[in-house]
C-alpha positions in Angstrom: 20.5 -3.9 -0.4 18.9 -7.0 -1.9 18.2 -7.0 -5.7 14.7 -7.5 -7.1 13.8 -10.5 -9.2 13.8 -8.2 -12.2 17.3 -6.9 -11.5 18.6 -10.5 -10.9 17.0 -11.7 -14.1 18.5 -8.8 -16.1 22.0 -9.5 -14.5 21.6 -13.2 -15.6 20.6 -12.3 -19.1 23.5 -9.9 -19.4 26.0 -12.5 -18.0 26.6 -10.5 -14.8 25.0 -12.8 -12.3 27.5 -14.1 -9.7 27.9 -17.8 -9.1 25.6 -18.9 -6.2 22.5 -20.8 -5.4 19.2 -19.1 -6.5 15.5 -19.5 -6.2 14.3 -19.7 -9.9 10.8 -19.5 -11.4 10.5 -21.7 -14.4 8.3 -21.1 -17.5 5.8 -23.6 -16.2 5.5 -21.4 -13.0 7.3 -24.0 -10.8 9.7 -22.6 -8.3 13.0 -24.5 -7.7 16.5 -23.9 -6.6 19.6 -24.2 -8.7 23.3 -23.5 -8.5 24.5 -21.0 -11.1 28.2 -21.6 -11.9 28.6 -18.5 -14.0 27.5 -20.1 -17.2 24.6 -22.4 -16.6 22.1 -23.5 -13.8 22.6 -27.0 -12.5 18.9 -27.7 -12.2 17.6 -27.0 -15.6 18.2 -25.8 -19.1 18.5 -22.0 -19.4 15.6 -21.9 -21.9 13.2 -23.2 -19.1 14.0 -20.3 -16.7 11.5 -17.5 -16.6 12.9 -15.4 -13.7 15.7 -15.4 -11.1 13.8 -14.7 -7.8 16.4 -14.5 -5.1 19.7 -15.9 -3.8 19.2 -18.9 -1.5 20.1 -17.8 2.1 22.9 -19.5 4.0 21.9 -21.6 7.0 23.1 -18.8 9.3 21.0 -16.2 7.4 18.0 -18.6 7.5 18.4 -19.0 11.3 18.6 -15.2 11.7 15.4 -14.8 9.6 13.6 -17.4 11.8 14.7 -15.6 15.0 13.6 -12.2 13.5 10.2 -13.7 12.6 9.8 -15.1 16.1 10.7 -11.7 17.6 8.3 -9.9 15.3 5.5 -12.4 16.1 6.0 -11.8 19.8 5.9 -8.0 19.3 2.7 -8.3 17.2 1.0 -10.3 20.0 2.1 -7.6 22.5 0.7 -4.9 20.2 -2.6 -6.7 19.8 -2.9 -7.0 23.6 -2.0 -3.3 24.0 -4.6 -2.4 21.4 -7.3 -4.4 23.2 -6.4 -2.7 26.5 -6.4 0.7 24.7 -9.8 0.0 23.1 -11.3 -0.9 26.5 -9.9 2.3 28.0 -11.1 4.5 25.2 -14.6 3.1 25.4 -14.7 3.5 29.1 -13.2 7.0 29.1 -14.6 8.6 26.0 -17.5 6.4 24.9 -15.8 6.2 21.4 -14.2 3.0 20.3 -10.6 3.1 19.5 -11.2 0.9 16.5 -13.8 3.3 15.2 -11.3 6.2 15.5 -8.6 4.2 13.7 -11.1 3.2 10.9 -12.2 6.9 10.5 -8.6 8.0 10.3 -7.8 5.3 7.6 -11.0 6.2 5.7 -10.0 9.9 5.7 -6.5 9.1 4.5 -7.9 6.9 1.7 -10.4 9.7 0.7 -7.6 12.3 0.6 -5.6 10.0 -1.6 -8.6 9.7 -3.9 -8.9 13.5 -4.0 -5.3 13.7 -5.0 -6.0 11.4 -7.9 -9.1 13.3 -8.9 -7.4 16.7 -8.6 -4.7 15.7 -11.1 -7.3 14.3 -13.6 -9.7 17.2 -13.2 -6.8 19.7 -13.7 -5.8 17.9 -16.9 -9.5 17.7 -18.1 -10.1 21.4 -17.3 -6.9 22.4 -19.2 -7.9 20.2 -22.2 -11.4 21.7 -22.2 -10.0 25.2 -22.0 -7.6 24.5 -24.9 -10.4 23.4 -27.2 -13.0 26.0 -26.1 -11.3 29.0 -24.5 -14.6 30.8 -24.1 -16.1 28.0 -22.1 -16.4 29.0 -18.5 -16.5 26.3 -15.9 -16.7 28.1 -12.5 -18.0 24.8 -11.0 -14.9 23.0 -12.0 -12.6 25.8 -10.7 -14.6 25.9 -7.5 -14.3 22.1 -7.1 -10.6 22.1 -7.8 -10.1 24.9 -5.2 -12.0 22.8 -2.6 -10.0 19.7 -3.5 -6.7 21.5 -3.2 -7.8 23.0 0.2 -8.5 19.5 1.6 -5.3 18.1 0.2 -3.1 20.9 1.5 -4.9 20.7 4.9 -4.0 17.0 5.2 -0.4 17.7 4.4 0.1 20.3 7.1 
């Protein structure tokens, strides 16, 4: 599995980066390539390097990536065409746009994610409030937390 720029940079700083060609981000935000011989980069002084971004692919790897991009572009075009056909069928058969259905599903997913965030915060806030004022009763908060948990668990089923 490919290493992240952070991992590559850490390897370089620790002297563990293998000799190879790399894409490098300099401290002035320019991006360049340089050969690392195990000690220094051929392109620039080490003090000018901000981050090691990635190894430079070989020509064969580059060709394979280009072919993969072409294949994925073709598949994306086919999917777009299929979606247009499906939208037309949905509208004709059900009177509801496929796009509207997908948008509603995405919105519901986003709202459930927001509820997950709110539930964690509200549980913490409720516990903090109870710790400072144990006699404080907040049935509204308990009720709201119960409803949030019900919606979240419903979406995970």
